[in-house]
N, C-alpha and C positions, 0 to 999 in steps of 0.2 A: 356485403359485409363478410369478411373472411374469418372472423373469430373474435375472441375477447381475451383480455388479460385481467388479472386482479390488480387493482390499484392498491396503494399502501393502506387506504382506509378500509379495504375489504370489499369495496364496491366493484362489481364487474364492469369493466370499461372497454368498449369496443374501440380498438385503435387501428382503424383501417384507412380513413381518409379525412378530408377537411369537414365532411358532413357531421362527424361526431363532435368535433371541436365547435362547429357552428351551432349545433344543438345545445351544447353547454353554455355558450355565450348567449344564445337566445333566451335562456331562462336565468341568466345571471349567475351561473354556477362557475365562478372564477377558479375555485379550487380544483375542480375536476378538469377544467380547461387547461390550467397551468400544468398539472401533473400529466395530463394526457399529451399535451404538446411536448413536454420534456421527454416522455417515454417514446413518443413517435419520432421526433426529429433529433433528439439528443445525441445518439450515436453518430449520425452524419455530421452534426455540428461539431462534435469533438474532433472528428477526422479533418474537417475543414479548418479548424483552428490549428491543428498540428501542421497542416499543409502551409498555412500562411505565416505561422510563427516559427516553424522549423525546430521547435524544442518541446519535448514531452511535458516537462514541468511547467513551462509557460502556458502550454495548451490546457493543462489541467487547471491551472490558476485562473485563466481567463474563462474556462468553461464554468467554473464555480461562480465567477462574477456574472456570467451570462445567465445562469439559472436564477440568480437573485434578481437580476434586471427583468427577466421574464415574469417572475412572480409579482414584482412591483408595478411593471408597466402594463400588464394585461388589462387592467381596469381602464386604461386610457387608449386601448387599441380601437381605432375607428373602423376597422374592417374594410379599409380601402384597398387592401392587398390580401393575398392568402396568408394564413397563419404561417405556412412554411417559409415564404419569402420574408415575412416580417421577422421570424426567428433568426434568419441569416443576417438581417440588418442589425438586430440586437447584438449578434455575435461579432459582426464587423466593428460596430461601435465600441463594444467591450474590449476588443483587441486593440483598437486605436487608443482608447482611454488608458488601458493597462500600460501600453508602451510609454505614455506620457507620465503616468503616476508611479510606476513600479519602484523607481529609484528613490522616491521621496516619501511615500506613505504606505504603511502596512495595510493589508486588506482586513476589514472588519466584516465578519460573517453575519448575514441577515437571513431572512426567509424562514421556512418552517422545518421541523425535524423531518417531515416526510420528504420535502424537496431535497434535503441534504442526503437522505437515504437513497433517493433515486439517482442523485449525482454520483454517489459512491458505487451504486450498482452499475451505472453506465461506464464509469471508469474501469471497473473490474472486468467487464464483459466486452469492451470495445478495444480490440488490438490495434495499436497504432503502428506497429512495425510489420513489414512483410518479410518473407524469407529472402535470403541473398540471391537475387536473380535479376532479370532485366528490369523488374519493377523498381528495385533498389537504384539501379543506374538512372532510370527515368526520374525517380524522386530526386536524385542528385542534380539533374538538369533543372528541375523546378526550383530547387533550393538556390540556384544561382540567380533567380529572378528576384525582383523587388516584391515587397508585401502586396502592393496593389495588383501587380501583374499576376502573382500567384492566386490572389483572390479571384480575379477575373477568369483565370484559367479553370480553377476548380468549380466555380459557380456555373460556368457555361458548359464545360466538357464533362465534368463528373456529375454535377447535380442537375444539369440540363435546365437551369432557370432561363426564362425568356429574357431578351435584352431589356425590356421594360422593368422586369423584376430586378435584374442586376443593377440597373441604373438606380432604382429605389434603394437597394441594399447599400450600395457604395457611395451614394450621394451624401453630402453634408450640407449644413445650412449655408456655409460660405462657398460651397463648391458643388453646385447642382450638375448632374450628368444627364445626357440624353442617349437614346439607343444608337443613333447614327454615329456619335463620337466613340461609343464603346465598340461598335462593330469595326470601325477603322483601326482602333487600337488593338483589337483582337487579331485582325489580319496581320498587322505588323508583328505582333507577338508570335503568331504562328510561323511567320517567315524566320524570325530569330530562332525559334525552337527547332525548325527544320535544319537550320545551319548547325546548331549545337548537336542535334541528334546525329546528323551525318558524320560529324567529327568523332562521335562515340560509337558509331556502328549500330545505331538504334533507328527504329521507325518512329517518326513524329506523329503518326496517326493515332490519336487517343480520343 
């Protein structure tokens, strides 16, 4: 354990690995598990949403929905995967749902005041933009990809999820995925990125 943070309730919460979250779930403390998961994985989730949606405001909107989904769904979490990969699945699902609903229905806020405070804290402390350099040009290349390809790229290269975890994250009820299919798709995606990067004078090794 590398240290502790103060949760919104004033309880000292060790946010180091899945062990802390597992201990909360073991005793049925869903409140501490939810706030702990949001503090632990929230900043990376927000950057992931920015990468796949390509717009700051959309990322913020979906991140708020994701936090509410986390709060509501945790009691149904079967622990068949790590909390980390499960949160990415919630975020991916929230992004897909948002794209279908945004034009038709306004979002109604749920959850607790503490969860809302954590969301605001993560929004204010997680920079979504890098300085204008090669990273900006690399992000431009990613922006040319479709949402699913961007998700695959970020989950594998930046977040280093396993193929099985990525398949779990991006699968839907009507569209199951397997690791072999994702690996082949990723190889095609890498080839495409190498071609795009060469045209822009960048290295595609990320």
